[in-house]
Backbone as CSV, one residue per row, in Angstrom:
resi,resn,N_x,N_y,N_z,CA_x,CA_y,CA_z,C_x,C_y,C_z
1,MET,15.987,22.056,214.812,16.154,22.805,213.553,15.994,21.880,212.360
2,LYS,15.202,22.309,211.375,15.021,21.508,210.172,16.304,21.515,209.337
3,LYS,16.578,20.390,208.703,17.817,20.209,207.957,17.645,20.531,206.473
4,LEU,18.740,20.931,205.857,18.779,21.187,204.422,19.780,20.242,203.770
5,VAL,19.273,19.430,202.852,20.123,18.560,202.037,20.212,19.191,200.649
6,GLY,21.412,19.392,200.159,21.601,19.978,198.847,22.217,18.984,197.879
7,TYR,21.778,19.037,196.644,22.323,18.166,195.587,23.075,19.011,194.563
8,ILE,24.263,18.556,194.177,24.958,19.107,193.014,25.545,17.946,192.207
9,THR,25.655,18.133,190.913,26.248,17.120,190.054,27.764,17.252,190.098
10,SER,28.443,16.132,190.223,29.895,16.143,190.361,30.596,16.692,189.124
11,SER,31.629,17.488,189.374,32.638,17.831,188.364,32.146,18.748,187.254
12,ILE,31.138,19.579,187.548,30.717,20.622,186.606,31.099,21.975,187.187
13,PRO,31.922,22.798,186.509,32.577,22.447,185.243,33.857,21.624,185.414
14,GLU,34.369,21.577,186.644,35.564,20.755,186.888,35.657,20.462,188.384
15,ASN,36.575,19.593,188.743,36.615,19.057,190.104,36.841,20.107,191.184
16,ASN,37.797,20.991,190.976,38.093,21.982,192.018,36.898,22.885,192.289
17,PHE,36.140,23.189,191.229,34.949,24.015,191.415,33.932,23.295,192.288
18,THR,33.741,21.999,192.052,32.798,21.220,192.860,33.167,21.294,194.339
19,VAL,34.455,21.184,194.616,34.919,21.253,196.008,34.643,22.639,196.596
20,ASP,35.009,23.680,195.866,34.800,25.049,196.354,33.316,25.325,196.593
21,LEU,32.477,24.870,195.672,31.038,25.079,195.802,30.496,24.339,197.023
22,ALA,30.907,23.108,197.188,30.427,22.296,198.313,30.738,22.962,199.647
23,LEU,31.951,23.413,199.802,32.355,24.022,201.080,31.641,25.350,201.317
24,SER,31.354,26.074,200.237,30.586,27.311,200.362,29.141,27.011,200.751
25,MET,28.582,25.933,200.196,27.218,25.541,200.545,27.127,25.147,202.014
26,LYS,28.163,24.503,202.506,28.171,24.156,203.933,28.117,25.421,204.782
27,GLU,28.934,26.407,204.435,28.950,27.662,205.186,27.590,28.367,205.116
28,ALA,26.851,28.129,204.025,25.550,28.779,203.834,24.417,28.053,204.556
29,GLY,24.716,26.877,205.134,23.695,26.194,205.907,23.293,24.818,205.434
30,VAL,23.929,24.317,204.370,23.623,22.962,203.903,24.180,21.955,204.909
31,ASP,23.307,21.087,205.415,23.704,20.121,206.438,24.283,18.844,205.835
32,THR,23.712,18.415,204.732,24.172,17.204,204.042,24.238,17.499,202.558
33,LEU,25.309,17.051,201.908,25.471,17.270,200.474,25.357,15.955,199.726
34,GLU,24.455,15.926,198.747,24.406,14.820,197.788,25.268,15.216,196.603
35,VAL,26.272,14.419,196.303,27.055,14.648,195.091,26.609,13.629,194.055
36,GLY,26.073,14.130,192.959,25.497,13.274,191.937,26.543,12.645,191.042
37,ILE,26.347,11.369,190.746,27.212,10.633,189.825,26.586,10.717,188.445
38,PRO,27.192,11.429,187.507,26.596,11.589,186.180,26.287,10.252,185.507
39,PHE,25.107,10.187,184.892,24.650,8.965,184.228,23.804,9.358,183.030
40,SER,23.829,8.538,182.006,23.178,8.869,180.735,21.656,8.791,180.770
41,ASP,21.087,8.096,181.754,19.634,7.938,181.796,19.119,8.127,183.232
42,PRO,19.156,9.369,183.737,18.741,9.632,185.122,17.215,9.689,185.236
43,VAL,16.591,8.534,185.370,15.145,8.405,185.191,14.308,9.175,186.210
44,ALA,14.826,9.437,187.396,14.039,10.133,188.419,14.234,11.643,188.377
45,ASP,15.128,12.108,187.505,15.476,13.521,187.486,14.832,14.253,186.321
46,GLY,14.512,15.511,186.557,13.927,16.350,185.531,14.956,16.908,184.570
47,PRO,14.532,17.799,183.665,15.402,18.277,182.589,16.639,19.031,183.049
48,ILE,16.566,19.723,184.187,17.719,20.502,184.645,18.855,19.581,185.065
49,ILE,18.558,18.619,185.921,19.606,17.695,186.374,20.015,16.752,185.241
50,GLU,19.078,16.404,184.380,19.427,15.583,183.210,20.444,16.308,182.340
51,LYS,20.237,17.603,182.148,21.178,18.407,181.359,22.554,18.440,182.031
52,ALA,22.565,18.568,183.338,23.832,18.573,184.070,24.577,17.257,183.882
53,ASN,23.838,16.156,183.918,24.446,14.848,183.675,25.073,14.788,182.289
54,GLU,24.359,15.297,181.298,24.866,15.292,179.913,26.140,16.130,179.798
55,ILE,26.148,17.282,180.444,27.317,18.170,180.393,28.534,17.477,181.007
56,ALA,28.342,16.866,182.175,29.458,16.208,182.853,30.012,15.056,182.026
57,LEU,29.122,14.255,181.469,29.567,13.095,180.682,30.263,13.538,179.390
58,SER,29.728,14.557,178.741,30.344,15.037,177.498,31.689,15.699,177.758
59,SER,31.898,16.133,179.015,33.187,16.742,179.389,34.200,15.700,179.838
60,GLY,33.781,14.424,179.804,34.716,13.340,180.106,34.715,12.853,181.531
61,PHE,33.617,13.065,182.261,33.555,12.607,183.653,33.892,11.130,183.781
62,LYS,34.708,10.813,184.772,35.025,9.430,185.145,34.850,9.289,186.655
63,LEU,34.710,8.057,187.122,34.534,7.841,188.559,35.698,8.384,189.380
64,LYS,36.873,8.411,188.786,38.026,8.958,189.515,37.794,10.425,189.874
65,ASP,36.992,11.123,189.073,36.659,12.517,189.390,35.774,12.584,190.626
66,LEU,34.794,11.698,190.693,33.940,11.625,191.884,34.780,11.357,193.122
67,PHE,35.698,10.413,193.017,36.509,10.055,194.182,37.436,11.202,194.580
68,GLU,37.930,11.928,193.588,38.815,13.063,193.893,38.059,14.152,194.655
69,VAL,36.872,14.532,194.170,36.134,15.589,194.867,35.667,15.112,196.246
70,SER,35.307,13.844,196.333,34.828,13.301,197.614,35.922,13.329,198.665
71,SER,37.138,13.034,198.250,38.254,13.020,199.200,38.515,14.399,199.793
72,LYS,38.062,15.445,199.088,38.292,16.819,199.558,37.077,17.430,200.245
73,ILE,35.885,16.851,199.990,34.655,17.389,200.585,34.277,16.648,201.863
74,ALA,34.287,15.315,201.796,33.758,14.494,202.894,34.434,14.726,204.245
75,PRO,35.728,15.063,204.297,36.315,15.337,205.620,35.730,16.574,206.299
76,HIS,35.013,17.411,205.529,34.553,18.693,206.054,33.044,18.795,206.237
77,MET,32.282,17.879,205.626,30.829,17.958,205.775,30.196,16.602,205.523
78,ASP,28.971,16.430,206.015,28.223,15.201,205.802,27.916,15.058,204.309
79,MET,28.315,13.940,203.732,28.229,13.792,202.281,27.693,12.420,201.906
80,LEU,26.859,12.403,200.862,26.313,11.166,200.297,26.590,11.147,198.802
81,TRP,26.667,9.942,198.239,26.690,9.801,196.785,25.284,9.513,196.306
82,MET,24.851,10.216,195.260,23.552,9.951,194.655,23.777,9.505,193.218
83,GLY,23.232,8.350,192.870,23.395,7.879,191.506,22.477,6.719,191.207
84,TYR,22.520,6.276,189.964,21.676,5.173,189.512,22.458,3.870,189.556
85,MET,21.735,2.774,189.575,22.347,1.482,189.874,23.411,1.073,188.861
86,ASN,23.265,1.489,187.624,24.197,1.049,186.584,25.662,1.301,186.943
87,PRO,26.063,2.526,187.303,27.469,2.740,187.693,27.878,1.947,188.932
88,PHE,26.965,1.855,189.910,27.272,1.085,191.118,27.467,-0.390,190.784
89,TYR,26.635,-0.887,189.890,26.716,-2.299,189.504,28.025,-2.595,188.776
90,HIS,28.380,-1.736,187.836,29.571,-2.001,187.013,30.864,-1.853,187.810
91,TYR,30.911,-0.879,188.705,32.115,-0.713,189.524,32.117,-1.682,190.698
92,GLY,30.900,-2.054,191.126,30.744,-2.959,192.262,30.317,-2.200,193.501
93,ILE,29.172,-2.577,194.064,28.664,-1.902,195.264,29.700,-1.929,196.388
94,GLU,30.310,-3.097,196.596,31.275,-3.178,197.700,32.499,-2.321,197.425
95,ASN,32.900,-2.227,196.159,34.025,-1.348,195.821,33.682,0.107,196.124
96,PHE,32.430,0.498,195.825,31.982,1.850,196.173,32.000,2.055,197.685
97,LEU,31.526,1.051,198.417,31.490,1.165,199.868,32.894,1.269,200.457
98,LYS,33.840,0.560,199.871,35.227,0.669,200.317,35.761,2.085,200.080
99,LYS,35.430,2.652,198.918,35.848,4.023,198.623,35.177,5.011,199.574
100,ALA,33.890,4.793,199.835,33.163,5.659,200.766,33.814,5.618,202.144
101,ASP,34.215,4.423,202.552,34.873,4.263,203.845,36.220,4.977,203.865
102,GLU,36.926,4.901,202.761,38.241,5.536,202.659,38.150,7.059,202.762
103,TYR,37.108,7.626,202.120,37.023,9.087,202.047,36.132,9.700,203.119
104,GLY,35.319,8.891,203.789,34.418,9.421,204.801,33.047,9.803,204.277
105,VAL,32.685,9.289,203.099,31.328,9.483,202.568,30.377,8.606,203.381
106,ASN,29.246,9.149,203.788,28.416,8.480,204.793,27.300,7.599,204.259
107,GLY,27.096,7.574,202.958,26.055,6.707,202.434,25.760,6.980,200.974
108,MET,24.680,6.328,200.483,24.329,6.404,199.078,22.826,6.514,198.892
109,ILE,22.453,7.226,197.841,21.060,7.332,197.425,20.981,6.752,196.018
110,ILE,20.239,5.647,195.871,20.136,4.965,194.578,18.646,4.818,194.259
111,PRO,18.050,5.801,193.564,16.592,5.857,193.445,15.954,4.775,192.580
112,ASP,16.738,4.120,191.731,16.120,3.104,190.862,16.278,1.683,191.406
113,VAL,16.633,1.545,192.673,16.686,0.225,193.300,15.422,0.034,194.143
114,PRO,14.554,-0.921,193.778,13.345,-1.158,194.576,13.690,-1.676,195.964
115,ASN,12.761,-1.484,196.886,13.015,-1.829,198.283,13.410,-3.284,198.461
116,GLU,12.811,-4.177,197.671,13.113,-5.605,197.789,14.584,-5.893,197.510
117,GLU,15.166,-5.159,196.566,16.586,-5.331,196.258,17.461,-4.574,197.252
118,ALA,16.979,-3.413,197.691,17.739,-2.623,198.670,17.939,-3.412,199.958
119,ILE,16.910,-4.151,200.366,17.006,-4.962,201.580,18.144,-5.972,201.477
120,LEU,18.310,-6.535,200.287,19.365,-7.529,200.085,20.754,-6.911,200.212
121,LEU,20.848,-5.598,199.975,22.134,-4.900,200.060,22.449,-4.402,201.472
122,ASN,21.438,-4.405,202.340,21.623,-3.844,203.685,22.795,-4.439,204.466
123,PRO,22.983,-5.773,204.438,24.123,-6.323,205.191,25.469,-5.747,204.742
124,LEU,25.590,-5.499,203.436,26.833,-4.942,202.911,27.011,-3.504,203.387
125,PHE,25.930,-2.725,203.387,26.007,-1.351,203.879,26.331,-1.316,205.371
126,ARG,25.744,-2.255,206.120,26.033,-2.314,207.563,27.488,-2.679,207.822
127,LYS,28.032,-3.537,206.978,29.426,-3.950,207.121,30.354,-2.745,207.116
128,TYR,30.031,-1.751,206.284,30.875,-0.561,206.165,30.298,0.645,206.923
129,ASN,29.211,0.400,207.674,28.584,1.455,208.463,28.182,2.653,207.596
130,LYS,27.550,2.350,206.467,27.081,3.381,205.545,25.565,3.303,205.402
131,ALA,24.942,4.436,205.175,23.490,4.498,205.036,23.073,4.257,203.592
132,GLN,21.990,3.516,203.447,21.324,3.370,202.154,19.948,4.026,202.311
133,ILE,19.748,5.142,201.631,18.563,5.963,201.869,17.312,5.326,201.258
134,SER,16.243,5.298,202.053,14.965,4.723,201.628,14.036,5.814,201.101
135,PHE,13.195,5.427,200.125,12.244,6.351,199.510,10.806,5.973,199.831
136,VAL,9.976,6.973,200.097,8.528,6.765,200.160,7.871,7.782,199.229
137,ALA,6.690,7.413,198.693,6.003,8.259,197.724,4.511,8.313,198.029
138,PRO,3.810,9.327,197.513,2.372,9.452,197.750,1.568,8.258,197.235
139,THR,2.132,7.514,196.316,1.429,6.358,195.749,1.555,5.100,196.611
140,HIS,2.372,5.141,197.656,2.590,3.957,198.481,1.419,3.713,199.427
141,SER,1.079,2.440,199.597,0.069,2.051,200.575,0.667,2.099,201.976
142,GLU,-0.182,2.016,202.991,0.314,2.027,204.363,1.225,0.833,204.613
143,ASN,0.847,-0.331,204.102,1.683,-1.524,204.285,3.037,-1.366,203.621
144,ARG,3.034,-0.738,202.438,4.293,-0.524,201.726,5.186,0.451,202.495
145,ILE,4.599,1.510,203.014,5.362,2.477,203.799,5.971,1.803,205.022
146,LYS,5.182,1.020,205.718,5.666,0.310,206.908,6.860,-0.567,206.549
147,GLU,6.757,-1.246,205.426,7.824,-2.148,204.971,9.095,-1.377,204.643
148,VAL,8.949,-0.253,203.944,10.108,0.532,203.496,10.819,1.193,204.671
149,VAL,10.051,1.815,205.577,10.687,2.620,206.622,11.211,1.785,207.787
150,SER,10.848,0.517,207.836,11.304,-0.326,208.945,12.817,-0.486,208.967
151,ASN,13.452,-0.335,207.801,14.916,-0.464,207.711,15.599,0.868,207.399
152,ALA,14.866,1.973,207.546,15.396,3.272,207.122,16.604,3.696,207.946
153,GLN,17.587,4.266,207.246,18.826,4.720,207.868,19.066,6.198,207.540
154,LYS,19.549,6.927,208.514,19.959,8.329,208.376,18.755,9.248,208.192
155,PHE,18.063,9.153,207.057,16.804,9.859,206.860,15.988,9.135,205.791
156,ILE,14.691,9.418,205.799,13.786,8.869,204.799,13.533,9.949,203.757
157,TYR,13.687,9.596,202.506,13.505,10.534,201.391,12.056,10.424,200.928
158,MET,11.276,11.455,201.220,9.883,11.464,200.786,9.758,12.224,199.469
159,VAL,9.306,11.526,198.453,9.070,12.130,197.153,7.783,12.948,197.254
160,ALA,7.834,14.220,196.885,6.699,15.115,197.094,5.538,14.845,196.159
161,TYR,5.793,14.144,195.070,4.730,13.821,194.120,5.218,12.699,193.234
162,ALA,4.295,12.080,192.517,4.658,11.011,191.582,5.125,11.654,190.285
163,GLY,6.425,11.594,190.019,6.955,12.232,188.821,8.455,12.372,188.908
164,ILE,8.984,13.423,188.275,10.425,13.645,188.242,10.779,14.888,189.051
165,THR,12.056,15.036,189.384,12.499,16.184,190.163,12.322,17.474,189.381
166,GLY,12.042,18.541,190.136,12.058,19.870,189.537,10.755,20.340,188.928
167,SER,9.700,19.516,188.913,8.484,19.934,188.221,7.532,20.742,189.089
168,GLY,7.740,20.724,190.413,6.998,21.609,191.293,5.521,21.314,191.448
169,LYS,5.103,20.093,191.261,3.694,19.730,191.461,3.334,19.829,192.937
170,LYS,2.032,19.817,193.204,1.550,19.860,194.583,0.688,18.635,194.870
171,GLU,0.884,18.050,196.022,0.025,16.967,196.479,-0.152,17.104,197.978
172,ASP,-1.294,16.615,198.491,-1.524,16.620,199.930,-0.714,15.492,200.547
173,LEU,0.281,15.860,201.349,1.211,14.872,201.890,0.969,14.577,203.370
174,SER,-0.065,15.176,203.944,-0.278,15.031,205.387,-0.490,13.575,205.793
175,ILE,-1.201,12.821,204.975,-1.486,11.422,205.328,-0.213,10.582,205.261
176,ILE,0.584,10.774,204.219,1.815,9.980,204.098,2.798,10.357,205.208
177,ILE,2.862,11.638,205.572,3.738,12.066,206.666,3.313,11.386,207.964
178,GLU,2.018,11.409,208.224,1.482,10.787,209.438,1.780,9.289,209.466
179,THR,1.660,8.644,208.295,1.889,7.201,208.212,3.355,6.855,208.443
180,VAL,4.252,7.617,207.833,5.684,7.376,208.029,6.042,7.505,209.500
181,LYS,5.581,8.567,210.126,5.926,8.810,211.532,5.294,7.775,212.463
182,LYS,4.224,7.139,212.005,3.592,6.063,212.779,4.517,4.858,212.903
183,TYR,5.327,4.624,211.856,6.135,3.413,211.806,7.638,3.635,211.939
184,SER,8.087,4.890,211.989,9.532,5.118,212.065,9.851,6.409,212.802
185,GLN,10.951,6.377,213.556,11.475,7.573,214.214,12.603,8.206,213.402
186,THR,12.939,7.606,212.270,13.993,8.141,211.404,13.539,9.479,210.829
187,PRO,14.403,10.495,210.797,14.007,11.795,210.242,13.435,11.668,208.825
188,LEU,12.418,12.465,208.559,11.739,12.449,207.259,12.014,13.752,206.533
189,TYR,12.622,13.648,205.342,12.945,14.823,204.537,12.135,14.761,203.237
190,ILE,11.745,15.920,202.744,10.970,15.981,201.509,11.809,16.530,200.366
191,GLY,11.700,15.877,199.210,12.399,16.325,198.011,11.449,16.393,196.826
192,PHE,11.947,16.828,195.688,11.215,17.020,194.429,10.438,18.341,194.474
193,GLY,10.856,19.290,193.677,10.141,20.555,193.556,10.348,21.531,194.696
194,VAL,11.403,21.349,195.486,11.654,22.255,196.612,12.572,23.390,196.146
195,ASP,12.106,24.613,196.322,12.921,25.785,196.003,12.583,26.898,196.988
196,ALA,13.053,28.107,196.707,12.846,29.206,197.659,11.367,29.528,197.840
197,GLU,10.565,29.320,196.791,9.152,29.641,196.859,8.344,28.560,197.579
198,THR,8.738,27.317,197.429,7.932,26.203,197.950,8.441,25.630,199.267
199,CYS,9.661,25.946,199.656,10.305,25.242,200.775,9.558,25.399,202.089
200,LYS,9.026,26.584,202.364,8.343,26.824,203.632,7.116,25.923,203.762
201,GLU,6.319,25.886,202.713,5.099,25.075,202.727,5.424,23.593,202.765
202,LYS,6.395,23.163,201.937,6.732,21.741,201.851,7.377,21.217,203.126
203,SER,7.995,22.100,203.883,8.715,21.643,205.078,7.792,21.380,206.264
204,LYS,6.515,21.718,206.125,5.579,21.524,207.229,5.420,20.038,207.560
205,GLY,5.640,19.707,208.822,5.433,18.342,209.275,6.601,17.407,209.062
206,VAL,7.672,17.882,208.389,8.834,17.029,208.140,10.069,17.608,208.823
207,ASP,11.159,16.860,208.765,12.370,17.230,209.496,13.416,17.938,208.644
208,GLY,13.169,18.000,207.340,14.126,18.656,206.467,13.663,18.642,205.027
209,VAL,14.389,19.367,204.181,14.075,19.421,202.751,15.311,19.043,201.943
210,ILE,15.051,18.554,200.734,16.116,18.162,199.813,15.967,19.010,198.557
211,VAL,17.019,19.728,198.213,16.965,20.676,197.098,18.004,20.301,196.053
212,GLY,17.559,20.138,194.820,18.473,19.773,193.748,18.393,20.705,192.553
213,SER,17.290,20.635,191.802,17.165,21.395,190.552,17.337,22.894,190.758
214,ALA,16.861,23.406,191.900,16.971,24.846,192.164,18.420,25.299,192.252
215,PHE,19.308,24.409,192.710,20.738,24.711,192.740,21.386,24.466,191.383
216,VAL,21.030,23.346,190.776,21.720,22.916,189.547,21.437,23.853,188.376
217,LYS,20.294,24.541,188.412,20.006,25.465,187.302,21.070,26.555,187.206
218,TYR,21.634,26.943,188.340,22.741,27.903,188.318,24.042,27.231,187.881
219,LEU,24.180,25.976,188.260,25.396,25.227,187.934,25.596,25.116,186.423
220,ILE,24.479,25.009,185.671,24.575,24.799,184.212,24.336,26.087,183.422
221,ASP,24.243,27.213,184.122,24.003,28.495,183.452,25.329,29.071,182.956
222,ASN,25.551,28.963,181.665,26.829,29.394,181.090,27.003,30.909,181.053
223,SER,25.939,31.642,181.377,26.069,33.101,181.402,26.720,33.582,182.697
224,LEU,26.872,32.664,183.647,27.452,33.019,184.943,28.902,32.587,185.038
225,SER,29.709,33.382,185.705,31.079,32.980,186.011,31.043,31.963,187.138
226,ASN,32.144,31.283,187.351,32.210,30.310,188.454,31.949,30.971,189.805
227,ASN,32.498,32.146,189.991,32.291,32.858,191.249,30.828,33.230,191.436
228,GLU,30.179,33.620,190.346,28.752,33.969,190.418,27.913,32.728,190.732
229,LYS,28.263,31.599,190.142,27.532,30.362,190.429,27.598,30.027,191.921
230,ILE,28.791,30.107,192.481,28.952,29.819,193.912,28.161,30.823,194.743
231,LYS,28.201,32.086,194.350,27.483,33.136,195.086,25.985,32.892,195.075
232,TYR,25.427,32.617,193.896,23.971,32.464,193.782,23.479,31.181,194.469
233,ILE,24.215,30.105,194.302,23.798,28.835,194.912,23.880,28.930,196.433
234,SER,24.945,29.513,196.926,25.109,29.641,198.381,24.075,30.587,198.968
235,SER,23.781,31.654,198.259,22.764,32.598,198.714,21.397,31.920,198.774
236,LEU,21.093,31.103,197.772,19.828,30.369,197.753,19.760,29.369,198.901
237,ALA,20.857,28.686,199.153,20.903,27.729,200.271,20.627,28.434,201.592
238,LYS,21.238,29.582,201.784,21.041,30.357,203.014,19.581,30.786,203.150
239,GLU,18.995,31.229,202.048,17.599,31.675,202.064,16.656,30.525,202.413
240,ILE,16.870,29.369,201.792,16.010,28.212,202.056,16.157,27.741,203.498
241,LYS,17.385,27.676,203.982,17.616,27.227,205.369,16.899,28.169,206.353
242,GLU,16.953,29.437,206.082,16.284,30.388,206.965,14.762,30.256,206.889
243,LYS,14.235,30.069,205.687,12.779,29.981,205.527,12.189,28.746,206.180
244,ILE,12.863,27.615,206.072,12.286,26.397,206.643,12.369,26.377,208.167
245,ASN,13.185,27.291,208.707,13.320,27.378,210.163,12.734,28.651,210.745
246,ASP,12.019,29.375,209.920,11.415,30.641,210.375,10.122,30.368,211.162
């Protein structure tokens, strides 16, 4: 069965809601949850997730909020932290790993860390038995793909196109999929631009999909009540999970 990874930004509109939403998403078929760490310059994310980051930060988000929601979500479902290097650097990677170990968070996705630097962090991640997710993109050469996926843990995050999340571009990914599978047995998941309309097509040849902006657009929709947000996001998760496995 193909897997569904879902992304939500932490603590919008508040911590208890994040927990309730996460557990509802699990019931709807989300296999792994990325909880986003709000940051002022989310360079890999499109306008929807960028807006969510701004909302969380303007509402006073602190790392203690991330740790609070994680302590209530991670015991119940597979969970990762997704964020940019700046917060990890300032708090300390090892301090984050200690917190992840304490709460049962299984790894981290840090998209602005190049592979050369990620490799240097691998011993620390292994020390705490946590995954550091690797990225491959359509712009990578075969040698680069081989280098990146040789150390891949948990799953490989394949960027569907060169750009930012949520823009829904199309690229022929058959060659990159074939190349990744040539050098790694680690599951390959596709992200960027995955929603109810695109998920079936994008899931071809891969082991799972990663969905972010399609969920977060409901998260930041102020016309919806909290209950409606949970209903719509969970319904979308269920629909996507069914489509990629149909």
